[in-house]
N, C-alpha and C positions, 0 to 999 in steps of 0.2 A: 337321380342326380347324374349329370354329364361328367365324363372324364376329365373335361377343362375345369369344372368347378372343384372336383376333389384335388385336382392337382395344385389349385389356386390357394389351397388353404395352407399347405406347408409352406409357400412360397410367401405368403402374407405374414405367417408367423415368423419366417427368418428375416423377413423385412423388419417387422416389429422388434426383433431381438437386436438387429444391428443399430436400429434407431435408439433403443434403450441403452445399448452399450456406449454409443457416441455421445448421449446425454450425459451418462455416469463419467465418461473420461474427461469430459468437457467440466463437469463440477470438480474434478480433481485438480483443476488449475486455478480454483477461486476466482470465478469470472468477476465478482463484483469488486474484490480486491484488486483484480488485475486491471480493472476499467481506470481506476484512480492512478495506479501506477503509470499507466499508458499515457494518461492526459498528463500528468506531471512531467513525465519524460518528454513529452511533445512539446510543451511549453518551454522547457530548458532548451531544446533544439530550435525552437521558433525565436527566442530571445537571443541566441548566440550569434556573435559576429561571424560573417562569413558567408558562404553559400555552398550548395552540393547539389548534385542532379537529384530532380524529385524523386526518382525511382530509388536512389540509394537513400533518401531520408524516409521512404515508406520502408524499406528494408531495416533500417535502424530502429525504426517504431516497432516494427514486427518482432525483431530480436530482443528488444525490451520486454514487450508482451509475452512472448515464450519463454524467456528467461524468467519472468515472475510466475508465469504458471508452472514451470518446472519445479520452482522452490515450493510452490503451494502443494504439488504433488508429493514432492519428497517428505514435506512437512507432515502431510495426510498419512504417510506411510510410516513415519516414526511415531506419530501420535494416535496412531490407531487403537491403542490400549485405552488412553484417557478419554478419546473421542466417543467411545462405546459408552463411558460411564455418563457424560454430560449430556443433558437433554438438548441443548444448543446444538451439538455436534452427531448425536447418535444416529442421525439418518443419512450421514455421509457415506459414500459409495463403499468404503473398505469396511467400517464397523457394520455396516447393514449387510455385509457379505454378497454385494453386487459386482465388485472389483476384488481380485486378489490382491494380497500385499506385495508380491514378487512382481506382478504385472504392473502395479502402480509405481514401484521403485524405478523398474526399467523403463516406464514411460517418462518419468521425471528425469533421470540421469541423461537419457538419449536427448530429450529437449534441451537439457541445460548445457550439454557439449555442444549440441548442433546450434544453439543460438550465440554462444561465445565464439565459435569457429565462424560462423557466417558473418558476424559482426566485424571481427577481426579482418577476415579476407576481403568483404565488401567495403567497409567503411574505414575504420583504423584501429590499431591495437590498443590505443590508450583507452578508447570507449569500450573495447571489448574486455580488457582488463578491469574496468570499473564494473562492469557486467558480471564478471566472473567473481569478483569481490562480494559484488552484492548477494549472488545466489550463495556463494560459501559462508558469507557473515549469516544470512538467513537459517541455513540449514545446519553448520556446524556451531555457531556462536550462539546464536538465539534458540533454536530448535533443541539442538541436542546437549547444550551446555547450560545455558541460563534459565530456560524456561521452568524447569522442574527444580532448580536449586535455589534461587533467589527473587526476592519481590522486586528487585531491580532489572528484572528480565525484559520488562517493556521499555525502560529508558535506555539501557544499553542496546537491546536488539532492535530499537526503533532506527538505528542507523540504517538497517537493510532497508528500510521503506523510503528513506530519505534519499538515496543514491539516484534514483531515475533522472531527476532534472540534471545532475552532473553528467550522467552518462550522455543524455541527450546534447547538452552543451558541449561535451567533448567530441561527439560524433561530428558536429559543425565545425568546431575550432580547432579541434585537436589539443585543446588546452583545458586545464582546471584553474578557474579565475575566482576571485573574491565574489563576484557576482554569482557564480554558480554555487559557491560555499554558503551563500546567504540563503539559497533555495533550498539546500540541504538542510541548513539550521532551522528553518520555519517547519519543515515536516517534522525534523527530530523533536523540536519543543512542542509540536501539536501531539504527537503521538501518545505521551504519558496520559495527560488529561482526556484524551480521547478514549483509550483502552480502560482507564480507571474508572471512567463513568459506567462503562459497560459492566467492568467488574464488580461494581458497588450492587448493583441489582442482579447480577449473576453469581454473586459470591458464594452460594450454595454449590452451584455446579463445580466451580474451582476447589473448594473444600472437599467435596467428594471424590474428585479426580487427584487430590493431593498437589495441586499446582500452587506455589505459595505467591499468589498475586496479593498485592499490598492490602487489602481489606481482610484477606485471611490471616495474614502474618501480623500486621501493625494495627488492624482495627479499622473501623468506618470512618472515625473521626480524624485519623492521621490522614487516610486517603482523601477524605474532602479537604484538608489543609493542603496536600501536596497538589491536588487539582487546581486550587486556587493560585497556589504559588507559581506554577507552571504556566497558568493563564496569564498571569501577570507580567511574565516574561515574553510569553508569545504575542500578546498585542502590541507592544512597542516594535518587537523584531519583525512583525509583519510590515512596518513602514520603511524597513531598511533598504529594499530596492529603490524606493524613491531617493533616499539619502544618497545612495550610491551612483544616483544618475542611471541606472539601469533603465527606469521607467519615469513617467511623470506624475503630474499632480491629480490626473484621473484615478490612478491606481492609488495614490496616496490618501485620498478621500474614501475610497473603497475600502480598503485596508483598515483605515480607522474606524470606519462604521461598523465592519465585520468583527474587529476585534472587540468594539465595545460590548456588541450583543454577546461575544463569547464570554466575555469577563462577568456580563450580567448572568449569565447561565451558569459560571463557576461560582459565582457569588451566591446564587440561589442553592446550588448543592451544598455549598459551605454552611448555609445556613439550615437546609433541611434536605437531607439526603433520601429523599422518598423515591420510590420506583419511578414515579411520574417525572420528577425533576432530573433524574440520572438518566432516563431515556430521552427527555428532551435534549439534554446537553449532548448525549452520545449522538443523536440524530443529527443536530445542528452542527456538531464538529465535523461530520462528513461534508455537509452542505459548505461550512467554513471553507475547507479545504478546496473544494472544487471552485467557488466562487473566487476566492483570493488569486488562484493561479489562472481562472478566466479573465479577473481584471487585468493582470499581467499581459495577457494576449490582447485584450480590448485596447489597452492603453497604447501598446505599440502599433496596433493595426490603425488606429485613428491619428497616430503621429503626434501625440502631446508632446510639448517641449519638455526635456529632461535634462537635468543639470546636477551633478553631485554637490552636495551640502558643505564638502570640504575637499581641498586639494584642487587639481586642476585636470 
């Protein structure tokens, strides 16, 4: 065997180790969750009145992405004990022993502070303040306070995931308006039925970890009822952007159809909370949020006429 081939083995091993570490630190950012956060933040930015240099728009979206990822990393650091118990999360980098807890915390804090500072210096301090509020709410209010103490953890904590459209809107306009608050509200009311559908077929995990999700504390039937009630609120709320004149009829038709399918899924879960029905509602809820925000973009892009249903 040549000296070259002997030396190549450690080099290849080091490269593989670096690659594996990169993958694990990427997983700390919860990229699947981040993708929806980034998209809804982009939609808020796209719909907002005003303009900004494209480079600054990219910076704003990157800051939202990094801030969301930082929240996920700190959440994984704090929840490493219960993540190790739950089958859905036991393979995450920290409980699996591939990333140290202190490394994850440092990683998250550095990204959180960096994203807020860059947003403030490059874009504006209102959007930076909203980003800081989002990170702080997710870490301190949801993760550290609510998650292990109350079955309303998802209801109140859901606000953290609802801020990104407001951040994007504020990045362009420098304001928080009723239009952006409605985008916030859609995500806020979407969050409980989305997560409660998951918790119904993962209730054993939450019970083992001592997390007081609604099915564990109040029972399956109450959870089924709450999913239906929140879905009944969400479906008409999805029409509000058209009512405000933010977008036009194309969005309105799309929102009505998507809301009707969501209601059907919630009704099926209320009738029969089988794993199949709950998984279908959970999966569709992700698609619903993506499609309803996509409809906002498409409606604006094609220039559909938009007029408020009230006022002038």
